[in-house]
C-alpha positions in Angstrom: -11.9 5.2 26.9 -9.9 8.4 26.4 -6.8 6.5 27.6 -7.4 3.8 25.0 -7.8 6.3 22.2 -4.6 8.2 23.4 -2.6 4.9 23.6 -3.6 4.0 20.0 -2.7 7.5 18.8 0.8 7.3 20.4 1.2 3.7 19.0 0.3 4.8 15.4 2.3 8.0 15.7 5.4 5.8 16.6 5.3 4.4 13.0 5.4 7.8 11.4 9.0 8.9 10.6 10.6 11.3 8.3 8.1 14.0 9.4 6.6 12.9 12.8 3.2 12.3 11.0 2.8 15.9 9.9 0.8 15.9 6.7 2.7 18.1 4.4 0.1 18.4 1.6 -3.1 20.5 1.5 -4.6 18.1 -1.0 -7.5 16.3 0.8 -7.0 13.1 -1.3 -3.2 12.9 -0.1 -4.1 13.7 3.5 -6.7 10.8 3.5 -4.1 8.4 2.0 -1.5 9.3 4.6 -4.0 8.8 7.4 -5.3 5.5 5.9 -1.9 4.0 5.2 -0.7 4.9 8.7 -3.7 3.2 10.1 -3.1 0.2 8.0 0.4 -0.2 9.2 -0.7 0.3 12.8 -3.5 -2.3 12.4 -1.3 -4.8 10.7 1.2 -4.6 13.7 -1.7 -4.9 16.3 -2.9 -8.1 14.5 0.8 -9.4 14.6 1.1 -8.6 18.3 -2.2 -10.3 19.2 -1.2 -13.5 17.4 2.3 -13.4 19.2 0.6 -12.8 22.5 -1.8 -15.6 21.9 1.1 -18.0 21.2 2.8 -16.9 24.4 -0.5 -17.4 26.4 -0.9 -20.9 24.9 2.6 -22.0 25.7 2.0 -20.7 29.3 -1.0 -22.7 29.6 0.9 -25.8 28.3 3.4 -25.1 31.1 0.6 -25.0 33.7 0.0 -21.3 34.2 -3.6 -20.2 34.2 -5.4 -16.7 34.1 -8.6 -15.1 34.3 -10.3 -13.2 31.5 -9.7 -9.8 33.3 -6.0 -10.5 33.3 -6.0 -11.0 29.6 -8.2 -8.0 29.0 -5.5 -5.9 30.6 -3.0 -6.8 28.0 -2.1 -4.3 25.4 -1.6 -5.0 21.7 0.2 -1.7 21.2 3.8 -3.1 21.8 6.7 -1.8 19.8 10.0 -2.9 21.5 10.2 -5.9 19.2 10.0 -3.8 15.9 13.0 -2.5 14.1 11.5 0.5 12.2 14.6 1.2 10.3 15.9 -2.4 10.1 16.2 -4.9 7.4 13.3 -7.2 6.7 13.6 -10.5 4.9 10.3 -11.9 3.6 10.3 -15.8 2.9 7.7 -16.0 0.2 8.2 -19.8 -0.1 7.2 -20.3 3.5 3.4 -20.9 4.3 2.6 -19.6 7.8 0.6 -21.8 10.1 -3.1 -21.2 10.0 -4.3 -18.6 12.4 -7.4 -20.5 13.7 -5.1 -23.1 15.2 -3.1 -20.4 17.0 -5.9 -18.4 18.4 -7.9 -21.0 20.3 -7.6 -19.9 24.0 -10.3 -22.4 25.0 -12.9 -19.9 26.2 
């Protein structure tokens, strides 16, 4: 369990830049905001990673690959290699994403 907590802490710290996650204020309200906003970003990326992993697993299943629950349980949502922390991000507000319930059906 400690390894999972440390993995999350390292993952969430990766998103802190311009201060390496050091809270520069002694104001408890500002400290709470810093922690909560950092967790919000980390959780949003975790959610995105899980959706992406699920899409890959579904594609592999279509191609004839199968797996056991234990193998999926070993996958980690703490992936960062595909994220450009300092890159340009374009948001297409006119595009409606596919419903998540369609993507997340692994057939268990």
